[in-house]
C-alpha positions in Angstrom: -0.1 0.0 0.3 2.1 3.3 -1.2 -1.0 5.3 -1.5 -2.0 7.2 2.2 -4.0 4.5 3.1 -8.0 4.8 4.9 -9.7 2.7 7.0 -13.4 2.1 6.5 -15.8 0.3 9.1 -18.8 -1.3 8.0 -16.7 -0.6 5.0 -18.8 -3.5 2.8 -22.6 -2.1 2.5 -24.6 1.5 2.4 -22.8 4.4 3.4 -19.8 2.6 4.0 -19.2 1.2 0.2 -20.0 4.5 -0.9 -17.1 6.9 1.1 -15.8 3.9 -0.1 -16.2 4.4 -3.4 -15.2 9.1 -3.0 -11.7 7.6 -1.4 -10.9 5.0 -4.4 -12.1 7.6 -7.1 -8.9 10.2 -5.2 -6.3 6.7 -5.0 -6.4 6.2 -1.8 -5.7 2.8 -0.3 -8.9 1.0 1.4 -8.7 -1.4 4.7 -12.8 -2.1 4.9 -13.8 -3.3 8.2 -16.6 -5.0 8.7 -18.7 -8.6 10.2 -20.3 -9.6 6.8 -17.5 -11.4 4.6 -19.6 -12.1 1.1 -20.2 -8.6 0.7 -16.5 -6.8 2.2 -15.4 -9.5 -0.7 -17.7 -8.3 -3.4 -16.6 -4.6 -2.7 -13.4 -5.1 -3.0 -13.7 -6.9 -6.2 -15.2 -3.6 -7.6 -13.5 -1.1 -6.2 -10.2 -3.1 -7.2 -11.5 -3.4 -10.4 -13.4 -0.2 -10.8 -10.7 1.6 -9.2 -6.8 0.3 -9.7 -6.3 0.7 -6.2 -4.7 -1.9 -3.5 -8.2 -2.8 -1.6 -7.4 -4.4 2.0 -10.1 -6.5 4.8 -10.8 -7.3 7.9 -13.3 -8.8 8.4 -14.4 -8.9 12.5 -17.2 -8.8 15.3 -17.0 -4.7 16.4 -19.6 -5.1 19.1 -16.3 -8.2 21.0 -14.3 -6.1 22.5 -11.3 -7.9 21.2 -11.5 -8.0 18.4 -11.9 -4.3 17.8 -8.9 -4.2 20.3 -6.8 -6.2 17.3 -6.7 -4.4 14.8 -4.8 -1.8 14.8 -2.0 -3.7 16.3 -2.3 -6.7 13.7 -2.4 -4.1 10.8 1.4 -2.6 12.8 3.0 -5.6 13.7 2.5 -5.4 9.5 4.0 -1.9 9.0 0.6 -0.8 8.1 0.2 3.5 8.9 -3.5 4.2 8.4 -3.5 8.1 7.9 -7.4 8.6 7.4 -10.0 6.8 9.7 -14.3 6.3 8.7 -15.9 4.7 11.1 -19.5 4.6 9.7 -20.4 0.5 11.3 -23.5 0.6 13.8 -27.5 -0.1 14.2 -30.0 0.5 16.0 -33.4 -0.6 16.9 -37.5 0.9 17.3 -39.0 -0.3 19.8 -39.5 1.1 23.1 -37.0 0.5 25.5 -38.1 -2.1 27.2 -39.9 -3.5 25.4 -36.7 -4.2 23.5 -34.4 -7.4 23.3 -31.6 -6.5 26.5 -29.4 -7.2 25.1 -29.0 -6.2 21.3 -29.2 -2.4 23.4 -26.4 -3.5 25.0 -24.6 -4.2 20.8 -25.6 -0.6 19.8 -23.9 0.5 22.8 -20.5 -1.8 22.2 -20.7 -1.1 18.3 -21.5 2.8 18.3 -19.3 4.1 20.8 -17.4 1.2 22.8 -15.5 0.2 19.4 -15.5 3.6 17.4 -14.1 5.0 21.2 -11.1 2.2 20.6 -10.5 2.7 17.3 -10.5 6.0 17.9 -7.9 5.3 20.5 -5.8 2.8 18.6 -5.6 5.3 15.7 -4.9 8.0 17.6 -2.0 6.5 18.5 0.4 6.0 14.8 -1.8 8.9 13.9 0.7 11.5 11.8 0.2 15.4 11.8 -2.5 16.0 9.4 -4.1 12.5 9.5 -8.1 13.0 9.9 -11.0 11.6 11.6 -15.0 11.0 9.4 -17.2 9.4 12.6 -20.7 8.8 11.6 -23.7 10.5 13.1 -26.8 10.9 12.9 -29.9 14.0 12.9 -29.9 11.7 15.8 -27.8 13.8 18.2 -29.3 16.7 18.5 -32.1 15.7 20.8 -33.5 12.3 22.6 -35.6 10.5 20.2 -38.5 8.3 22.0 -38.7 4.7 20.8 -35.4 4.2 19.4 -33.9 6.0 22.7 -30.5 4.2 22.6 -29.7 4.3 19.0 -30.2 8.7 20.0 -28.9 8.9 22.9 -25.5 7.2 21.1 -25.9 9.0 18.0 -25.0 11.9 21.2 -22.5 10.3 21.9 -20.5 10.5 18.6 -21.4 13.9 18.0 -20.2 14.9 21.1 -16.9 13.0 21.5 -16.2 14.0 18.2 -16.3 18.0 19.0 -14.5 17.9 22.3 -11.7 15.8 19.9 -11.3 18.3 17.0 -10.6 21.0 19.9 -8.0 19.3 21.5 -6.5 17.6 18.5 -5.8 21.3 16.8 -2.3 21.2 17.3 -1.7 18.4 16.5 -3.1 19.5 12.7 -5.7 16.8 13.1 -9.2 16.8 12.1 -12.6 15.5 13.6 -16.0 15.3 11.1 -18.9 14.6 12.4 -21.8 13.8 9.8 -24.8 13.6 10.9 -27.9 12.2 7.9 -31.5 12.1 8.4 -32.7 8.8 7.2 -30.0 7.3 4.1 -31.8 4.2 1.5 -30.1 1.3 3.2 -30.1 -1.7 4.3 -29.9 0.5 8.2 -34.3 0.6 8.5 -35.1 -3.5 7.8 -32.0 -4.4 10.7 -33.8 -2.2 13.2 -37.7 -2.1 12.1 -38.0 -5.6 14.0 -39.9 -7.7 12.0 -41.8 -4.2 11.0 -43.1 -5.1 7.4 -41.9 -1.3 5.7 -40.8 1.9 6.7 -43.6 4.5 7.1 -44.0 6.3 3.5 -43.7 10.3 5.8 -39.9 8.3 6.2 -39.1 6.8 2.9 -40.0 10.3 1.2 -37.5 12.0 3.6 -34.5 9.2 3.0 -31.2 10.3 1.3 -29.3 8.3 -1.3 -26.4 6.9 0.4 -24.7 8.3 -2.7 -24.9 11.6 -1.7 -24.7 11.2 1.3 -21.1 10.4 1.2 -20.8 13.0 -0.8 -21.7 16.1 1.7 -19.5 14.4 4.0 -16.3 13.7 2.1 -16.7 17.8 0.7 -17.5 18.3 4.4 -14.8 16.0 6.2 -11.9 17.6 3.4 -12.9 21.7 4.3 -12.2 20.2 7.5 -16.1 20.9 8.8 -16.3 20.0 13.2 -20.0 18.6 11.8 -22.2 18.9 8.9 -25.5 18.2 8.1 -26.6 16.6 5.3 -29.0 17.5 3.4 -31.3 21.8 3.2 -34.8 19.8 5.0 -31.7 18.3 7.4 -30.1 21.1 8.0 -33.6 23.1 8.4 -35.2 20.6 11.4 -31.9 21.3 13.2 -32.8 25.0 13.9 -36.0 24.1 14.6 -34.7 21.7 16.9 -32.9 24.1 19.0 -35.6 26.7 18.7 -39.3 24.9 20.4 -39.4 23.4 23.1 -38.3 20.3 23.9 -41.5 18.9 25.2 -42.8 19.4 21.9 -39.6 18.0 20.2 -39.9 14.8 22.1 -43.7 14.2 21.4 -42.9 14.9 17.7 -39.4 12.5 17.6 -42.4 9.9 19.3 -45.2 9.8 17.1 -42.0 9.3 13.9 -41.1 6.5 15.9 -44.3 5.0 15.9 -44.8 5.1 12.6 -41.8 3.9 10.7 
């Protein structure tokens, strides 16, 4: 791997794969990390053929702390230094906290918070001046989310952590960008709906294509922005959430999540 190297979690499909394409287009070497080997191998094949770049895959269950903590030490043993980290992997579950599986909700925390934090820590231990981090957060970060409470809380952590870290790393000239998309047209909803047959029309209407979100994220990331909110409607919603009473925000989110 002679070119700058980017490591992307959840890079085998969905938004992660769209982001991988943009890095490949700019001639980065790629390391894709995820649990689904089939998706990883398919992504690896397509990226290599289309963009003529080096692509490695690492199959790892990112809810497993031992698997997460071994990624960068294994790369170090091979003399591989990662220049850019993209924390994209994450999932959520729809439903009231008390009605959902407790272990699965802990897995949301393990993936969205613990894995992201651990991977970021290990990345920074080997990062050089000018390295970059791109964290995929969510519009969920801007308010509590009744009906999806654990997921919203984890994304609040991601955004807060990212902004704080970006300030801590100013002297090292390492940028941290947090991307906060709304609903995206990926298999996220298939996982989170917990048996529901389809996404409600309201959510489907507001969904953005992963390619659009990836391009918005990439542009903001290149400019070193701390927070990126893709889409005009989403930017407007962020402003609205800041000015209307919290009680109304909670009721609105509760209603939306009950309809998904």
